[in-house]
N, C-alpha and C positions, 0 to 999 in steps of 0.2 A: 490450470490447476493441477494441485499434485497433491495424493492421499498416500499417506505411509499409516499402516499400521496404525490404523482405528484415530489416527491424528487428519486434524482438516487443517490443512493451510492455502491459502490465498497468496500467491506473489503479484500486486497489481505492478500496470506500466503504460503508459502512453496517454491519450491527449484527457483533460483534466474533466470534461464533463463525463465522457467514458468511465473514466477510474473513479469518481464519483459514484454512479449508479452502482459500479462494482462493487466499489470497498463496502457500500450500505446494504447491498442484497448477501454481499458474504458474512458481515454481522450479523443481521438479521437471521443466517440461517446456523449461527454459533462458531464460522471458521476464527481463526487468528489469522489476521491479517497484516502482511510487512508491503509495505507502501516506496516502492521503490523511487525514490525523491527525484533523482538527473534520470530519470526517465520518462516524467512525466511533463507534460508539454501546456503550455497555455496560450492565449493570445496576449498577454502581459502580464508583465514578470510581477506586477502589484497581487492579481488574480491568482499567480502560481502560490504565493506567499501565504495569501487570505487562506487558499484551502489548504496548503499545510498546517498554520494558525490553527483551522478547525478541528485540521484532525488530532492536534496538539492536546487543544482545552479541553474538547468536549469526548474523545474516543481515546483517547492515553491506554486503557485497558484493553482494546480489543485492535489498535492498530500501533504496528510499530514503521514506525517510517527509518529508513537502511538506505544506502548507496548502491549503487553495480557493484562499485569497489568490495563493499562488505558483502554481497550477494554471492561472488565470485567465490571471495575468498574462503567461505562459510561451504562451497561445495569442493575445495578440494581435498583430495585424497590423500 
């Protein structure tokens, strides 16, 4: 978790069930969440796609999906 000048940012990655719990907890606390899609694993491609679809359909105001390359590019100085 990263805090920058009163802004609350959560960047999530890992196993899909762990990420789901972390993402919803962060949203409940008012964080803007960036989900690194190619850094989230699942036991199946269908499960992975279903979870990403949920984030897009229901939580697009609180959760933004991005790739690892986009994270690295945004951190360049």
